[in-house]
N, C-alpha and C positions, 0 to 999 in steps of 0.2 A: 833776409828772406829768401827759404829755398824755392826753387823753380816748380812751377806744376809740371805734372805729368801727363801725358797722353794716355786717355781712356782706352785701354787695349780691346776690351769687350766691344765698345763702340766702334772701334778702328775696323774690327774684324766684320762688323755686320753693314758698315756704311760706306760707301765711295765717293769720292768729291769730285765732281765735273770740272772741266777747264773753267766754267764760268765761276765755280765757287759753290753750285748747289750741291745738295746731298742727295743721294740715290740711294733705297732700300730694296730688299725683296720683301713679298709680301707674306705674312704668317698663313697657315691653316692648309699648309699642302702636306704634311707629313704623312698621315692617313685617313682614312674614310674618304676617300676620293671616290669611289664609287657612288657615293650618295649624292656628290655635287655635279651640277650639270656640267655638259661640254664647254658653254661658253663662260661658265665661271670658272672652271680649270684653267681655260686658256687666258681669262684675265689673271688668274694667279701667276702664270709663268711670267708676266712682263713685270719688271722693276717698277716702282713709282716714287715720286718725289718727297722729299719731307718738306713741308711748308710752315710759314708760319714764326711765332715765337720759339717754338721748340727749336726751329733750325738753328736759331741764334745760339740757343743754349748748348746745342750737340756740337755746334761749329766751334765753340770757346772749350768745349771738353777733348775735342779731336785736336784743337792747337795748342792744348795744354798751357791756358790761361785765360 
């Protein structure tokens, strides 16, 4: 059986921390920023974690297996 390949699109968008958690960037900051509040723009700057069942699925896709 052939080896599973790493999902390259996911690899470009997600980073794995030392403890094995997934960190991603938030969406919604490419345009129309003037309509968003300063508080909302500040929150969009910070990366966020991926949690729950989806994290397990994504980890499997990153590991290639």
